[in-house]
C-alpha positions in Angstrom: -13.7 -26.2 73.6 -14.1 -22.9 71.9 -16.6 -21.7 69.6 -15.6 -22.6 66.1 -16.3 -21.5 62.6 -15.2 -23.2 59.3 -13.9 -20.6 56.9 -12.7 -21.9 53.5 -8.8 -21.3 52.9 -7.1 -22.4 49.7 -4.0 -24.4 51.5 -2.6 -27.6 50.4 -2.6 -30.4 52.6 1.2 -30.7 54.3 1.1 -27.0 54.7 -1.7 -26.7 57.0 0.2 -26.3 60.1 2.3 -23.2 58.8 -1.0 -21.5 57.5 -2.6 -22.0 61.0 0.3 -20.2 62.5 0.0 -17.6 60.1 -3.4 -16.9 61.0 -2.9 -17.3 64.8 -0.1 -14.4 64.5 -2.3 -12.3 61.9 -5.5 -12.7 64.1 -4.8 -13.3 67.5 -7.7 -16.1 67.1 -7.0 -19.9 68.2 -6.2 -22.2 65.3 -6.8 -26.0 65.4 -6.6 -28.4 62.2 -9.5 -31.1 63.1 -9.8 -33.8 60.5 -7.6 -31.6 57.6 -10.1 -28.7 58.3 -8.4 -25.4 59.8 -11.2 -24.2 63.0 -10.6 -21.0 64.3 -11.9 -19.7 67.6 -11.8 -16.5 69.0 -10.5 -16.2 72.7 -12.4 -17.8 75.3 -15.0 -15.6 77.7 -13.9 -14.8 81.2 -16.2 -17.6 82.5 -14.6 -20.1 80.4 -11.3 -19.6 81.2 -12.2 -19.3 84.8 -13.8 -22.7 84.7 -10.1 -24.1 83.1 -8.6 -22.6 86.1 -10.8 -24.2 88.6 -10.6 -27.3 87.3 -6.8 -27.0 86.9 -6.5 -25.8 90.7 -8.7 -28.9 91.5 -7.1 -31.6 89.9 -3.2 -30.2 90.3 -2.5 -31.1 93.8 -4.0 -34.7 93.7 -1.9 -35.6 90.5 0.8 -38.3 90.6 4.1 -36.5 90.7 4.8 -37.7 87.0 2.2 -35.5 85.7 1.7 -31.9 85.3 -1.7 -29.8 84.2 -0.5 -27.8 81.1 -2.6 -25.4 79.1 -2.2 -24.5 75.6 -0.9 -27.5 74.9 -1.6 -29.2 71.5 -2.3 -33.1 70.5 -1.1 -34.0 67.3 -3.4 -36.9 65.2 -1.1 -39.8 65.1 1.5 -39.6 62.1 0.1 -36.4 61.1 1.4 -33.3 63.0 -0.9 -30.9 60.7 -3.9 -32.6 62.3 -4.0 -31.1 66.0 -6.4 -30.1 68.6 -5.4 -27.9 71.6 -7.6 -28.9 74.6 -8.3 -26.2 77.1 -6.5 -28.4 79.7 -4.1 -31.3 79.2 -2.6 -33.5 81.7 0.3 -35.2 80.7 3.9 -35.8 81.9 5.7 -33.5 84.2 9.1 -34.1 81.9 7.2 -32.1 78.8 7.8 -29.0 80.5 11.5 -29.5 79.4 10.6 -29.6 75.7 11.3 -27.3 73.3 7.9 -28.6 71.2 4.6 -27.7 71.5 3.1 -30.9 70.3 2.2 -33.8 73.0 1.7 -37.2 71.6 -2.2 -38.4 72.4 -0.6 -41.6 73.7 1.0 -39.0 76.4 -1.9 -37.5 77.6 -3.8 -38.8 80.8 -6.9 -36.5 80.6 -8.0 -33.8 77.8 -10.5 -31.4 79.1 -12.6 -29.3 77.2 -15.0 -26.6 78.2 -17.7 -26.1 75.9 -18.4 -22.8 74.8 -21.8 -20.8 75.0 -22.5 -21.2 71.0 -20.8 -24.3 70.6 -23.0 -26.6 68.1 -23.4 -30.3 68.6 -22.0 -31.4 65.3 -19.0 -29.6 66.4 -18.6 -31.3 69.7 -19.4 -34.6 68.2 -16.6 -34.3 65.4 -14.3 -33.0 68.4 -15.3 -36.0 70.7 -14.5 -38.6 67.8 -11.1 -36.7 66.7 -9.9 -37.1 70.2 -11.0 -40.7 69.9 -9.2 -41.6 67.0 -6.1 -40.0 68.1 -6.0 -42.1 71.0 -6.7 -39.7 73.6 -7.2 -42.3 76.9 -9.6 -39.8 78.8 -11.5 -36.7 77.7 -13.7 -34.5 80.0 -15.7 -32.3 78.4 -17.6 -29.8 80.9 -20.8 -27.9 79.7 -21.6 -24.6 81.5 -24.4 -24.0 79.5 -26.8 -27.2 80.9 -24.5 -27.3 84.2 -23.4 -31.1 82.8 -20.2 -33.1 82.2 -19.1 -36.0 80.3 -16.1 -38.3 80.8 -15.1 -40.4 77.8 -12.7 -43.3 78.1 -11.5 -46.5 76.2 -10.9 -44.9 72.7 -10.9 -47.7 69.8 -11.7 -47.3 66.2 -12.6 -43.7 66.5 -15.0 -43.7 69.1 -14.8 -43.9 72.9 -16.2 -47.3 74.4 -16.7 -46.0 77.7 -18.7 -42.4 78.8 -19.8 -41.8 82.2 -22.2 -38.3 82.2 -22.9 -36.2 85.2 -24.4 -32.7 86.7 -22.4 -30.0 88.4 -22.3 -31.0 92.0 -21.5 -34.6 91.2 -17.9 -35.8 91.1 -16.2 -36.8 88.0 -14.9 -40.5 88.7 -10.9 -40.0 87.8 -8.5 -42.3 88.7 -6.4 -42.1 91.5 -3.4 -41.3 89.9 -5.0 -38.1 88.4 -6.5 -36.9 92.0 -9.3 -39.3 92.3 -12.9 -38.0 92.1 -13.1 -34.6 91.0 -15.5 -32.0 92.5 -17.7 -29.9 90.2 -19.5 -28.0 92.8 -19.1 -24.7 92.4 -18.4 -24.4 88.6 -20.4 -21.4 87.2 -22.9 -21.8 84.0 -23.0 -19.2 81.4 -25.3 -16.5 81.6 -25.7 -16.3 85.4 -23.5 -14.0 87.8 -22.0 -14.9 91.1 -24.5 -15.5 93.9 -27.4 -15.7 91.8 
């Protein structure tokens, strides 16, 4: 996840995606629409981006042939393409590579991965977790380099995840076999530290 800021912009419902696209083009900021609110985020830090790459590289070799690991793919809320989120990493159908569209339906997402940013607030993290559950994303992995912890949310229903496993860096994330099985978190960096420290 990237740091978010809420900025009131007068936009009519049904035109949020158009507004989001214009803001992205004008500012270069990442824009998501979470629960009808435009959420703007600056580009992630190098460390944040590196964690996403490390996770992608660790997951990709073990996933079933029907899946692929994507960056910059957005997931819409069911029946509302003007309400979407863009996970840092998305595991979804390999066939999506042939699509012209940029929205991957939540029920096709095998795993969404969000890397928490240094200044991310608990309220925003909780809102986005609830959003993914309401959208029906089957698994959400949150990695928090501020604390060296991770959380795997599963079994979405009624706007919340009914299953959650928490762990620390160095402990494997228990992913199913079709997603490569246990995912190592050893070697993932913390914010505010330099390699070798």
